[in-house]
Steps between C-alpha positions, in 0.01 A plus 500: 500500500270768380273676754125505443438832667242723353517867480203684642429830338344751733273763354625847497336731745278773353645841469469725802182714484511870455383732778143553355436130460644424842261750666187346345591149595581572858260377766282770652346525844161337552213751475204516739202304370227709330196516726179395323190635680243246610167490306292691761725807527383675178141442609577659835650807335196531271262481798703758687483734198121455472454562874709817476293633209172425683627673811595808298156504334328484841715782635426719197125428526504587870679827431277597205173373654207713384267649755167344592255464211269798460162470661216448254307815423152474650242678288204619710164342407344826376790573263502143367121514453525824302768347275292187439185703431695703242619174338140368493404781261668297225206254530222757478404377152418158654233561765513167687884477536503871588241458779678189633831690512362820656289325765792266581732797553251672728429186705875434545559862596226491766639176641851644529389842623229398750556124551168415333489147365361631172651268234384186684134601526205537270376852437204446737724374783740785446225763498358360825839538669541841340183638659633415848841664468569852632803528267291641213241775519145463369571660161801273443300190597220593258750575222677168553171308510390658171841437344509128590139438393559665161818296449307181585238585235774505237687197637207267565182637334661570159404866521666706225591841647575805292847651486377785720379252764837322501682831541265587784577166671871570465464853639297365792776250587774765478293742713447237772874425512582872519246562777616208715876535447691575821569867558868582525585661832681835482862489615553609862608857561858553619536560875442865594282575196167402653217737422372671812165381629209733447417704808 
């Protein structure tokens, strides 16, 4: 009796790998997971960098701080009045603007120099106050009265002065400023250099 056995053919095993192939196929050790920073960390680093820069700027500014600002230069009233009277000469060809400028300079000067309230008052009010002050002598009071009345003729009565009259008004204003300007005190003598008193 014939047997019905079947023959099972087994596949042939693959050829043994060479050393290079064996090394690449070997299992390796598990690596540490790569740490991914959370979303706020870059923002934190950016803020820290900005704060550092600001701190450095403040330190540099503190170290290189300039001194106090210079005090404004105060020009004495008589010097400022002389400058403005010199500038008013540019208007001498226009009598009314010239008289307005020159009388305005003189009134402002007298207010600053003697605390008169000249610019706020009419000529009559100002002249009344002027007659009562001991700050000007009689000649100066008369000169100022004449000056203001002549300016008012040009400003309000449409009087047309000659060029010589305008120059005379200007000279009168300059003279009054020069006569009433404060006198500079001489510097004190060094100790031990006093002049002996007359016997």
